[in-house]
C-alpha positions in Angstrom: 92.5 119.1 82.4 91.9 117.6 78.9 89.4 114.9 78.1 92.2 112.5 77.2 93.8 112.8 80.7 90.4 112.4 82.3 89.9 109.1 80.4 93.3 107.9 81.4 92.7 108.7 85.0 89.3 107.0 84.9 90.9 103.8 83.6 93.8 103.8 86.2 91.4 104.6 89.1 89.2 101.8 88.0 92.1 99.3 88.1 93.7 100.6 91.3 90.4 100.6 93.1 89.7 97.1 92.2 93.1 95.8 93.2 93.1 97.5 96.6 89.5 96.7 97.4 90.5 93.1 97.2 92.8 93.8 100.2 90.4 96.0 102.0 92.7 98.9 101.8 91.4 101.5 99.4 93.8 102.9 96.8 94.5 106.4 98.1 98.2 105.8 98.4 98.2 105.0 94.7 95.9 107.8 93.8 98.1 110.5 95.3 101.2 109.7 93.2 99.0 109.1 90.1 97.4 112.6 90.5 100.8 114.2 91.2 102.1 112.6 87.9 99.4 114.5 86.1 100.4 117.8 87.6 97.8 118.0 90.4 99.1 120.0 93.5 99.7 117.8 96.6 96.8 119.3 98.7 94.3 118.7 95.8 95.7 115.2 95.1 95.4 114.3 98.8 91.8 115.6 99.2 90.6 113.9 96.0 92.3 110.6 96.9 90.6 110.6 100.3 87.2 111.1 98.8 87.7 108.4 96.2 88.9 106.1 99.0 85.7 106.7 100.9 83.5 106.2 97.9 85.2 103.0 96.8 85.3 101.6 100.3 81.7 102.4 101.0 80.7 99.8 98.4 83.1 97.1 99.7 82.4 97.9 103.4 78.6 97.3 102.9 79.4 93.9 101.3 81.8 93.0 104.2 79.2 93.9 106.8 76.6 91.8 105.0 79.0 88.9 104.9 79.8 89.2 108.6 83.5 90.0 108.0 83.9 92.8 110.6 85.7 92.5 114.0 83.6 95.1 115.8 85.3 95.1 119.2 88.6 96.3 117.8 87.3 98.0 114.7 85.0 100.5 116.5 87.8 102.0 118.8 90.1 102.3 115.8 87.3 104.0 113.8 86.6 106.6 116.5 90.3 107.5 117.0 91.0 107.7 113.2 87.9 109.9 112.6 89.0 112.3 115.3 92.7 112.6 114.3 92.4 112.5 110.5 91.1 116.1 110.2 94.1 117.2 112.3 96.5 115.6 109.9 94.7 117.4 107.0 95.1 120.7 108.8 98.8 120.0 109.4 99.3 119.4 105.6 98.3 123.0 105.0 101.5 124.2 106.7 104.0 121.5 105.6 106.5 121.9 102.7 105.1 119.9 99.7 108.6 118.5 99.0 108.9 117.0 102.5 105.4 115.7 102.3 106.3 113.8 99.2 109.5 112.5 100.8 107.4 111.3 103.8 105.0 109.7 101.4 107.8 107.8 99.7 108.8 106.4 103.1 105.2 105.4 103.7 105.1 103.6 100.4 108.3 101.6 101.3 106.8 100.7 104.6 103.5 99.6 103.1 105.2 97.6 100.4 107.4 95.9 102.9 104.4 94.9 105.0 102.7 93.5 102.0 105.8 91.4 100.9 107.3 90.3 104.2 104.9 90.6 107.1 103.4 87.3 108.3 101.2 87.3 111.4 102.1 84.7 114.0 99.0 82.9 115.3 98.2 83.5 119.0 97.4 80.5 121.1 95.1 82.8 123.1 93.4 85.9 122.0 93.8 89.2 123.7 91.1 90.5 126.0 88.5 92.9 124.7 90.1 95.8 126.7 93.6 95.2 125.3 92.2 94.9 121.7 90.3 98.2 122.2 93.5 99.9 123.6 95.6 98.8 120.7 92.8 99.8 118.3 92.7 103.4 119.7 96.4 103.8 119.4 96.7 102.5 115.9 93.6 104.3 114.8 94.9 107.6 116.1 98.2 107.2 114.3 96.7 105.9 111.1 94.1 108.7 111.1 96.6 111.5 111.6 99.1 110.2 109.0 96.3 109.4 106.6 94.9 113.0 106.8 98.4 114.4 106.5 99.4 112.4 103.4 96.0 111.8 101.8 95.9 108.1 102.5 93.4 106.0 104.4 95.8 104.4 106.9 94.9 100.9 106.0 98.5 99.8 105.7 98.9 100.4 109.4 95.6 98.9 110.4 95.6 95.7 108.4 99.0 94.4 109.8 97.8 95.2 113.3 94.7 93.2 112.9 96.7 90.3 111.4 99.1 90.5 114.4 96.1 90.2 116.7 95.3 86.9 115.1 92.3 88.1 113.1 91.6 85.9 110.1 92.6 87.5 106.8 89.2 88.2 105.3 87.9 89.6 108.6 91.0 91.8 108.9 90.4 93.1 105.4 86.7 93.8 106.1 87.4 95.6 109.4 90.2 97.6 107.8 87.8 98.7 105.0 85.3 99.9 107.7 87.8 101.9 109.6 89.5 103.4 106.5 86.2 104.4 105.0 85.3 106.6 107.9 88.9 107.8 108.3 89.1 108.8 104.6 85.8 110.6 104.8 86.8 112.5 107.9 90.2 113.5 106.3 88.5 114.6 103.1 86.1 116.9 105.1 89.2 118.3 106.8 90.8 119.1 103.5 87.8 120.7 101.9 87.4 123.0 104.9 90.8 124.3 103.9 89.8 124.7 100.2 91.5 121.7 98.6 88.9 120.0 96.3 89.4 119.7 92.6 85.8 119.2 91.3 86.7 118.2 87.8 89.1 115.5 89.0 86.6 114.3 91.6 83.7 113.9 89.2 85.8 112.1 86.5 87.2 109.5 89.0 84.3 108.9 91.4 82.4 106.5 89.1 85.6 104.5 88.4 86.4 104.2 92.1 82.9 102.8 92.9 82.9 100.4 90.0 86.4 99.1 90.7 85.7 98.6 94.3 82.5 96.7 93.7 84.3 94.3 91.4 87.4 94.0 93.6 85.6 93.2 96.8 83.5 90.6 95.1 86.6 89.0 93.6 88.4 88.9 97.0 85.5 87.0 98.6 85.1 84.6 95.7 88.1 84.1 93.5 91.4 85.7 94.5 94.3 84.4 96.6 95.2 86.9 99.4 98.9 85.9 99.4 99.3 86.5 95.6 97.4 89.8 95.8 99.7 91.1 98.6 102.8 90.2 96.5 101.5 92.1 93.5 100.6 95.2 95.6 103.9 95.2 97.4 105.9 95.2 94.2 103.7 97.9 92.8 104.2 100.1 95.8 108.0 99.7 95.6 107.9 100.7 92.0 105.9 103.8 92.8 108.3 104.7 95.6 111.3 104.4 93.2 109.7 106.7 90.6 108.7 109.3 93.2 112.2 109.2 94.8 113.9 109.8 91.4 111.6 112.8 90.8 112.4 114.2 94.2 116.2 113.9 93.7 116.0 115.5 90.2 113.8 118.3 91.4 
């Protein structure tokens, strides 16, 4: 990979990490199509995206914990289930047709964009019991972890709407999502590298950008940025990426 491409990737990873850290999601689902556009094979793109997700969310997760923006009683069950299932998804990607993986990824982008643009949590007059929250957390964490490992994403687009639906305040939902997705991404990455998927040149060039972008993004979310406006921007961006990937799949 040329120096010019590495510089371009650095800049784009910096921007995407910052934007998505403001939503507590990580940017893996943007990193994957970005790397694919530069000719990186799907398994390498997925493994690199998961590692960058973990690196960027490590910074923001620490900040969220310090700020008290974690819902532990639902976040921990989600985390455990996601960590267990994410390597299984990574293992499954080793046997799947890359064309169908990309098609499934497009469907995921459309779902994620729709949730960003149209989903609105209805406030609950009474919160769920701790046991019910934990049960929901395990189910959602397991599904998000498996699909995250399979597609090279952290699964935050499944987790964040669930937390919002449980009536969790927006910033606490973002912080809890960041915690779960960090561990899920790290687990999925370890699953991928056990199958021989890392691209060291790509990882090294993008890691610094992911950490810097996340630090700035999580600070901006807590201090300056409107969550509603951010979701609209991200939703439109995901739709655009889905359209581009769909066209490439059809013309393949």
